C-alpha positions as CSV (number, residue, x, y, z in Angstrom):
1,Y,45.1,-116.9,59.5
2,E,45.8,-115.3,56.2
3,G,44.1,-117.1,53.4
4,L,45.9,-115.5,50.5
5,S,49.3,-114.0,51.4
6,F,50.0,-110.6,49.7
7,A,53.5,-111.0,50.8
8,L,53.8,-114.1,48.7
9,L,52.2,-112.5,45.7
10,E,54.5,-109.6,46.1
11,A,57.6,-111.8,46.1
12,M,56.4,-113.6,43.0
13,A,55.7,-110.3,41.3
14,A,59.5,-109.4,41.8
15,G,60.5,-112.8,40.2
16,I,61.6,-114.2,43.5
17,V,61.0,-118.0,43.9
18,P,58.7,-118.6,46.8
19,I,59.6,-121.2,49.4
20,V,56.4,-122.0,51.2
21,S,54.7,-124.6,53.2
22,D,51.9,-126.6,51.6
23,A,49.3,-124.7,53.7
24,K,46.1,-124.3,51.8
25,G,46.5,-120.5,50.9
26,N,50.0,-121.0,49.5
27,L,48.6,-124.0,47.4
28,D,46.0,-121.8,45.8
29,V,48.8,-119.7,44.4
30,V,51.8,-121.9,43.7
31,T,52.7,-125.2,42.3
32,D,55.7,-127.1,43.5
33,E,58.6,-127.2,41.0
34,Y,56.7,-124.9,38.6
35,N,56.8,-121.5,40.3
36,A,57.8,-122.2,43.8
37,V,59.4,-124.7,46.3
38,V,56.8,-126.3,48.5
39,A,57.6,-128.1,51.7
40,P,55.0,-130.4,53.3
41,L,54.1,-129.3,56.8
42,S,54.6,-133.0,57.7
43,N,58.3,-133.0,56.5
44,L,59.8,-129.5,57.1
45,Q,63.1,-131.3,57.7
46,A,63.4,-131.7,53.9
47,L,63.2,-128.0,53.4
48,P,67.1,-127.1,53.8
49,N,68.0,-129.7,51.3
50,R,65.4,-128.3,48.8
51,V,66.8,-124.8,49.3
52,K,70.3,-126.0,48.7
53,A,69.4,-127.7,45.6
54,L,67.7,-124.7,44.3
55,L,70.6,-122.4,45.1
56,N,73.0,-124.8,43.4
57,D,70.9,-124.7,40.2
58,K,70.7,-121.3,38.8
59,S,68.8,-122.2,35.7
60,K,66.0,-123.8,37.8
61,M,65.9,-120.8,40.1
62,K,65.5,-118.6,37.1
63,N,62.8,-120.6,35.5
64,L,60.9,-120.8,38.7
65,G,61.3,-117.2,39.2
66,E,60.0,-116.4,35.7
67,N,57.0,-118.8,36.2
68,A,56.2,-117.1,39.4
69,L,56.1,-113.7,37.8
70,E,53.9,-115.0,35.0
71,T,51.6,-116.5,37.5
72,V,51.1,-113.1,39.1
73,R,50.8,-111.3,35.8
74,N,48.2,-113.9,34.4
75,K,46.1,-114.7,37.6
76,Y,46.3,-111.7,39.9
77,F,47.2,-108.5,37.8
78,A,44.1,-106.6,37.0
79,P,44.9,-103.0,35.6
80,D,41.3,-101.9,35.5
81,R,40.9,-102.9,39.2
82,I,43.9,-100.9,40.1
83,S,42.7,-97.9,38.2
84,D,39.5,-98.1,40.0
85,M,41.2,-98.3,43.5
86,M,43.5,-95.4,42.6
87,E,40.4,-93.2,41.5
88,L,38.7,-94.0,44.7
89,T,41.6,-93.2,46.8
90,L,42.3,-89.9,44.9
91,R,38.5,-89.0,45.3
92,A,38.7,-89.6,49.1
93,Q,41.6,-87.2,49.6
């Protein structure tokens, strides 16, 4: 079990629209139709149609991707923490 998926955050940071289940860890990060496409675990059969609709709506895909990127920038990007980790890594070498 992985509570917060780094792969999800990495995809969002690249502006890729995440297509995820409604597992709790995912819902802590994304909002359906704002920065992701969320499929309920109870109805995964609906997922292919949602993906097709997204692929056919380039404007929506662009908006969701931009919102995904902004979510990561605003909530998960911490330049001071990255600098601290880099410094510790360099000191350990």
